[in-house]
ZAKOL-940010 format. One record per residue: residue number from 0; residue in one letter; x, y, z of N, C-alpha, C in turn. Coordinates in nm, 2 decimals. Layout:
N
i,aa,n_u,n_v,n_w,ca_u,ca_v,ca_w,c_u,c_v,c_w
NUM,A,X,Y,Z,X,Y,Z,X,Y,Z .
...
This chain:
141
i,aa,n_u,n_v,n_w,ca_u,ca_v,ca_w,c_u,c_v,c_w
0,M,22.51,9.58,16.67,22.51,9.72,16.63,22.55,9.69,16.44 .
1,V,22.50,9.72,16.35,22.49,9.70,16.23,22.65,9.78,16.17 .
2,A,22.62,9.91,16.22,22.71,10.01,16.20,22.85,9.95,16.21 .
3,K,22.89,9.92,16.35,22.99,9.82,16.41,23.05,9.73,16.30 .
4,K,22.96,9.62,16.30,23.00,9.53,16.23,23.06,9.56,16.08 .
5,N,22.96,9.69,16.06,23.06,9.71,15.90,23.14,9.77,15.93 .
6,A,23.17,9.87,16.03,23.29,9.94,16.02,23.45,9.82,16.04 .
7,E,23.41,9.76,16.13,23.49,9.64,16.15,23.53,9.56,16.01 .
8,A,23.41,9.51,15.94,23.44,9.44,15.79,23.48,9.55,15.68 .
9,A,23.49,9.63,15.71,23.58,9.73,15.60,23.70,9.77,15.67 .
10,G,23.75,9.75,15.78,23.88,9.75,15.85,23.90,9.91,15.92 .
11,F,23.76,9.95,15.95,23.79,10.08,16.02,23.74,10.09,16.18 .
12,S,23.77,9.97,16.27,23.72,9.96,16.35,23.85,10.04,16.47 .
13,D,23.99,10.06,16.39,24.04,10.12,16.48,24.02,10.31,16.49 .
14,R,23.92,10.34,16.37,23.92,10.47,16.34,23.79,10.51,16.41 .
15,I,23.69,10.42,16.47,23.55,10.49,16.50,23.51,10.44,16.64 .
16,D,23.47,10.52,16.72,23.38,10.44,16.82,23.25,10.47,16.86 .
17,F,23.17,10.37,16.90,23.02,10.40,16.92,23.01,10.38,17.08 .
18,Y,22.91,10.48,17.11,22.86,10.49,17.25,22.70,10.46,17.21 .
19,S,22.65,10.38,17.30,22.48,10.37,17.30,22.49,10.43,17.44 .
20,G,22.37,10.47,17.42,22.25,10.52,17.56,22.14,10.61,17.51 .
21,N,22.07,10.63,17.60,21.95,10.71,17.59,21.96,10.87,17.56 .
22,I,21.97,10.92,17.46,22.01,11.09,17.47,21.95,11.19,17.52 .
23,L,21.84,11.13,17.57,21.72,11.24,17.63,21.73,11.21,17.78 .
24,D,21.83,11.12,17.78,21.79,11.06,17.95,21.88,11.14,18.01 .
25,E,21.88,11.22,18.14,21.95,11.31,18.20,22.09,11.23,18.23 .
26,S,22.06,11.12,18.29,22.21,11.08,18.36,22.30,11.03,18.23 .
27,T,22.22,11.01,18.10,22.33,10.92,18.02,22.44,11.08,17.98 .
28,E,22.53,11.03,17.98,22.69,11.13,17.97,22.77,11.07,17.85 .
29,L,22.78,11.17,17.76,22.86,11.14,17.63,23.01,11.12,17.66 .
30,P,23.07,11.10,17.58,23.21,11.08,17.58,23.24,11.20,17.54 .
31,A,23.38,11.24,17.60,23.45,11.39,17.60,23.51,11.41,17.50 .
32,A,23.51,11.54,17.46,23.64,11.60,17.31,23.56,11.51,17.22 .
33,P,23.43,11.49,17.15,23.49,11.41,17.05,23.58,11.50,16.91 .
34,D,23.60,11.45,16.81,23.67,11.51,16.71,23.54,11.54,16.61 .
35,A,23.42,11.43,16.61,23.31,11.46,16.51,23.18,11.38,16.59 .
36,V,23.06,11.46,16.58,22.95,11.39,16.60,22.85,11.40,16.47 .
37,W,22.86,11.27,16.43,22.75,11.21,16.29,22.61,11.16,16.35 .
38,M,22.50,11.26,16.30,22.37,11.24,16.32,22.29,11.21,16.19 .
39,S,22.28,11.11,16.14,22.20,11.07,15.99,22.07,11.01,16.03 .
40,Q,21.98,11.09,15.97,21.86,11.06,16.01,21.79,11.04,16.13 .
41,F,21.87,11.14,16.22,21.83,11.07,16.37,21.76,11.21,16.41 .
42,L,21.81,11.33,16.40,21.70,11.46,16.45,21.58,11.44,16.43 .
43,D,21.53,11.39,16.30,21.38,11.42,16.28,21.34,11.32,16.35 .
44,C,21.36,11.26,16.42,21.32,11.16,16.53,21.26,11.26,16.64 .
45,F,21.27,11.35,16.67,21.26,11.40,16.79,21.17,11.56,16.77 .
46,S,21.14,11.63,16.85,21.06,11.75,16.84,21.18,11.88,16.82 .
47,L,21.11,12.01,16.80,21.26,12.11,16.78,21.31,12.14,16.94 .
48,R,21.25,12.15,17.02,21.26,12.12,17.19,21.34,12.02,17.19 .
49,Q,21.35,11.89,17.19,21.42,11.79,17.20,21.56,11.77,17.13 .
50,I,21.57,11.86,17.02,21.67,11.87,16.93,21.76,11.96,16.99 .
51,T,21.71,12.08,17.03,21.78,12.18,17.11,21.85,12.10,17.23 .
52,K,21.78,12.03,17.32,21.84,11.97,17.46,21.92,11.85,17.42 .
53,I,21.93,11.80,17.28,22.04,11.72,17.24,22.17,11.76,17.21 .
54,L,22.15,11.89,17.12,22.25,11.97,17.10,22.34,12.01,17.21 .
55,K,22.26,12.06,17.33,22.30,12.15,17.46,22.41,12.03,17.54 .
56,K,22.35,11.88,17.51,22.40,11.78,17.58,22.54,11.78,17.50 .
57,I,22.54,11.75,17.38,22.64,11.74,17.30,22.74,11.86,17.31 .
58,H,22.73,12.01,17.32,22.77,12.09,17.31,22.88,12.12,17.45 .
59,S,22.81,12.03,17.60,22.86,12.05,17.69,22.99,11.95,17.69 .
60,V,23.01,11.88,17.58,23.15,11.80,17.55,23.20,11.79,17.48 .
61,A,23.18,11.93,17.41,23.24,11.98,17.26,23.34,12.03,17.26 .
62,T,23.45,12.02,17.18,23.57,12.13,17.20,23.52,12.21,17.08 .
63,K,23.60,12.31,17.08,23.58,12.46,16.97,23.61,12.37,16.86 .
64,K,23.72,12.23,16.84,23.73,12.17,16.72,23.65,12.05,16.65 .
65,T,23.54,12.03,16.73,23.46,11.91,16.72,23.37,11.97,16.60 .
66,L,23.34,11.88,16.50,23.26,11.89,16.40,23.12,11.85,16.43 .
67,V,23.04,11.87,16.40,22.87,11.83,16.43,22.85,11.84,16.29 .
68,Y,22.77,11.66,16.25,22.75,11.63,16.12,22.61,11.62,16.10 .
69,V,22.53,11.69,16.05,22.38,11.63,16.05,22.34,11.59,15.88 .
70,L,22.30,11.49,15.89,22.24,11.44,15.73,22.09,11.40,15.76 .
71,E,22.01,11.52,15.69,21.84,11.50,15.68,21.79,11.53,15.57 .
72,P,21.65,11.46,15.55,21.59,11.50,15.38,21.52,11.63,15.46 .
73,L,21.56,11.73,15.42,21.50,11.87,15.43,21.37,11.88,15.33 .
74,W,21.26,11.91,15.35,21.15,11.91,15.25,21.18,12.06,15.16 .
75,D,21.18,12.17,15.24,21.24,12.29,15.12,21.34,12.29,15.05 .
76,K,21.42,12.17,15.10,21.53,12.19,15.00,21.58,12.06,14.92 .
77,Q,21.42,12.03,14.88,21.43,11.93,14.77,21.45,11.97,14.63 .
78,K,21.51,11.91,14.56,21.52,11.94,14.42,21.39,11.94,14.34 .
79,F,21.31,11.81,14.38,21.16,11.79,14.29,21.05,11.83,14.40 .
80,E,20.95,11.89,14.32,20.80,11.99,14.41,20.78,11.83,14.45 .
81,A,20.74,11.74,14.39,20.68,11.58,14.43,20.77,11.55,14.54 .
82,E,20.87,11.56,14.55,21.00,11.49,14.66,20.94,11.58,14.79 .
83,S,20.92,11.71,14.82,20.88,11.79,14.93,20.73,11.77,14.94 .
84,Y,20.65,11.72,14.85,20.54,11.70,14.92,20.53,11.54,14.99 .
85,A,20.61,11.44,14.95,20.60,11.29,14.99,20.69,11.33,15.11 .
86,L,20.80,11.41,15.16,20.84,11.45,15.29,20.74,11.48,15.39 .
87,Q,20.65,11.58,15.34,20.55,11.65,15.40,20.46,11.55,15.46 .
88,A,20.42,11.44,15.38,20.33,11.33,15.43,20.39,11.24,15.50 .
89,T,20.54,11.19,15.49,20.60,11.11,15.58,20.62,11.19,15.69 .
90,S,20.63,11.33,15.72,20.59,11.39,15.85,20.49,11.35,15.94 .
91,L,20.37,11.37,15.86,20.23,11.39,15.92,20.22,11.19,15.98 .
92,Y,20.29,11.14,15.91,20.29,11.00,15.93,20.35,11.00,16.06 .
93,F,20.47,11.03,16.09,20.54,10.99,16.19,20.48,11.08,16.31 .
94,T,20.45,11.22,16.29,20.39,11.29,16.40,20.26,11.21,16.45 .
95,C,20.17,11.20,16.40,20.03,11.11,16.41,20.05,10.96,16.46 .
96,M,20.14,10.89,16.37,20.13,10.77,16.43,20.24,10.68,16.47 .
97,A,20.39,10.75,16.49,20.46,10.69,16.54,20.52,10.75,16.66 .
98,N,20.59,10.83,16.68,20.61,10.86,16.82,20.57,11.00,16.88 .
99,G,20.47,11.08,16.79,20.39,11.16,16.80,20.50,11.30,16.81 .
100,N,20.63,11.29,16.75,20.73,11.40,16.79,20.81,11.40,16.68 .
101,S,20.83,11.34,16.57,20.93,11.31,16.47,20.84,11.40,16.38 .
102,K,20.91,11.48,16.28,20.88,11.57,16.20,20.98,11.56,16.05 .
103,M,20.97,11.58,15.97,21.08,11.65,15.84,21.09,11.79,15.87 .
104,Y,21.19,11.85,15.89,21.20,12.01,15.94,21.23,12.05,15.79 .
105,R,21.21,12.19,15.82,21.23,12.30,15.70,21.40,12.32,15.76 .
106,Y,21.41,12.36,15.66,21.62,12.38,15.68,21.61,12.52,15.80 .
107,G,21.54,12.62,15.77,21.55,12.73,15.89,21.56,12.68,16.05 .
108,E,21.44,12.60,16.06,21.37,12.57,16.17,21.47,12.46,16.23 .
109,L,21.54,12.42,16.12,21.64,12.29,16.19,21.79,12.34,16.23 .
110,V,21.81,12.43,16.17,21.92,12.47,16.21,21.91,12.59,16.30 .
111,E,21.79,12.65,16.36,21.75,12.75,16.45,21.76,12.63,16.58 .
112,A,21.70,12.54,16.59,21.73,12.44,16.68,21.86,12.42,16.71 .
113,I,21.88,12.40,16.64,22.06,12.31,16.65,22.15,12.45,16.73 .
114,S,22.12,12.55,16.65,22.17,12.71,16.68,22.16,12.72,16.86 .
115,A,22.03,12.70,16.87,22.00,12.73,17.01,22.07,12.64,17.10 .
116,G,22.14,12.50,17.10,22.22,12.42,17.16,22.35,12.49,17.15 .
117,G,22.41,12.58,17.11,22.52,12.63,17.08,22.60,12.62,17.00 .
118,F,22.52,12.58,16.89,22.61,12.56,16.77,22.61,12.67,16.64 .
119,E,22.68,12.70,16.58,22.66,12.77,16.48,22.66,12.68,16.32 .
120,L,22.62,12.72,16.20,22.62,12.67,16.09,22.78,12.71,16.01 .
121,K,22.83,12.61,15.98,22.96,12.69,15.91,22.94,12.62,15.74 .
122,T,22.87,12.49,15.71,22.84,12.47,15.57,22.74,12.37,15.56 .
123,A,22.66,12.42,15.44,22.55,12.34,15.42,22.55,12.31,15.29 .
124,H,22.52,12.19,15.27,22.53,12.13,15.11,22.37,12.03,15.08 .
125,H,22.29,12.07,14.99,22.16,12.02,14.97,22.18,11.94,14.87 .
126,N,22.09,11.85,14.82,22.07,11.77,14.75,22.14,11.66,14.70 .
127,L,22.22,11.60,14.76,22.33,11.50,14.79,22.27,11.40,14.76 .
128,G,22.34,11.30,14.66,22.30,11.18,14.66,22.16,11.14,14.60 .
129,S,22.11,11.06,14.56,21.97,11.00,14.49,21.84,11.03,14.59 .
130,N,21.89,11.05,14.70,21.74,11.08,14.79,21.75,11.22,14.80 .
131,F,21.86,11.33,14.78,21.90,11.46,14.80,21.86,11.54,14.90 .
132,Y,21.94,11.45,14.99,21.95,11.52,15.12,22.05,11.62,15.16 .
133,S,22.03,11.69,15.26,22.11,11.80,15.30,22.20,11.74,15.43 .
134,L,22.33,11.80,15.39,22.43,11.82,15.49,22.47,11.92,15.54 .
135,L,22.46,11.93,15.68,22.48,12.07,15.77,22.62,12.04,15.86 .
136,V,22.69,12.10,15.87,22.79,12.11,15.97,22.81,12.22,16.03 .
137,F,22.82,12.18,16.17,22.83,12.26,16.28,22.92,12.27,16.35 .
138,K,22.99,12.41,16.38,23.04,12.42,16.53,23.05,12.50,16.65 .
139,K,23.09,12.43,16.76,23.05,12.51,16.89,23.08,12.67,16.86 .
140,K,22.98,12.73,16.89,23.00,12.88,16.91,23.11,12.93,17.00 .
């Protein structure tokens, strides 16, 4: 696992835990009471229904203090119109060619799917970094 190796190389292995499993499998259990859950370019691999299912699973182990961080390229929050079109074209590729579920989402529809999983949006930061990603921070309702 590349992330684990990078954390070890940076001297952070004592500050982070890794958990592997199929998030969509009903039998997969998540570790209880995480301080934070980080999902970077992860939720766009799933349908909105699957995103809500994933967040319900996280909700079942989260505490009121758990922060859920979602980093995604949202096509309607891009700085430049050409980037928005590029993300929408990428979305077509993923939906039609990759797995039939993936999609680059609009801000509102992603927030709605996560909220349906039992979380509320606390903060949203858009146009971060050179790729103009959005960082959304959620807490349990």
